[in-house]
Phi, psi and omega in degrees: 000134178236120181239106181254018183302314185294312182293323180288323178304328180287342182271341188281135177230142181230112184256343179205172178287353178277347185275140168203162175245139187263121179244136176231140171256118185236134167274133180246145182295331179292336176265339183226081186303334181278359185296320176086354175216175184292314184217154171223122180287127176267311180195154172232163182223142168255102184276113186259354180194167175298323178300319176301315181298313181296317181296326183274345188305309183300316180294318179300313180297317180298314180296318179298315180294320182293316187260006186052051185244166178244145175258130180238148176230135173276120182273355169276119184301141177260160176242124179303318182294313181295320179292323177299321177294319175296323178298319179300317178297314179299322178297312179297316180300316181291320179295315181292337177267006181059041178243050185297333179292346180268001183302324182298342182272359186301316181295314180299314181298314182293320179294322178287326184282328186306137179224109183292146175269344186256324192239060184273136169233141178248156177244117173266113190266102183257109178271067182204132182268005179277106183296334177296319178296320178299315178300320178297320179295315179299315180298320179295314180301313183293323187266336189238351183246122180295144355285139180295138180134177185290123179239340182287128178265322176188174176241128182249129178287138174234176179296325185254001183163239185215153165252124173266119180268121185228165164281161179301151179208174182286109184291323180300320178294323178295318184292342177298331180246323186239070184283343183264003182258129181282141173241121181255121186267346177211049182242157178278171173238173186282117175268315180205134173227127180284176172292118183252000000 
């Protein structure tokens, strides 16, 4: 079981009523072989405050445990207004493509697709449980990848290793040493995973 609620709660900032963080509870076929597809959405949340996160925690954990699902959170803050504009575009696209039954997915699609220009966080996905290696990667990013300086915000535990949450940096410089490590520029990280 991996519970990252406390460490992630410390990263969240809310500067206006337009801010939210997008949480999804997903069943994955690798955890549920009978699922028949890659993912199945159980529920999503628009977390508007730390109080929202705390209030939702019990339900998120219960749903994850019940459905053998994982909870993920996008650490790049979302904007209700910007996502609403993306939803309008998605709505028009679905109507013009005669896919009206897909309209209900507009919020999820727009929230997942949204990419802030101001508040970007990246996920460096390290499939290694050696914390010394993680420390070496962080030191390399800070010392060798422009802009030089501290970019790591925190380290999140995953089932297979760690997610290093960082500010953006020069990926080409990173790949000179770590070409086999994935960097996700608009992906979520692990909020909660039950015993699978």
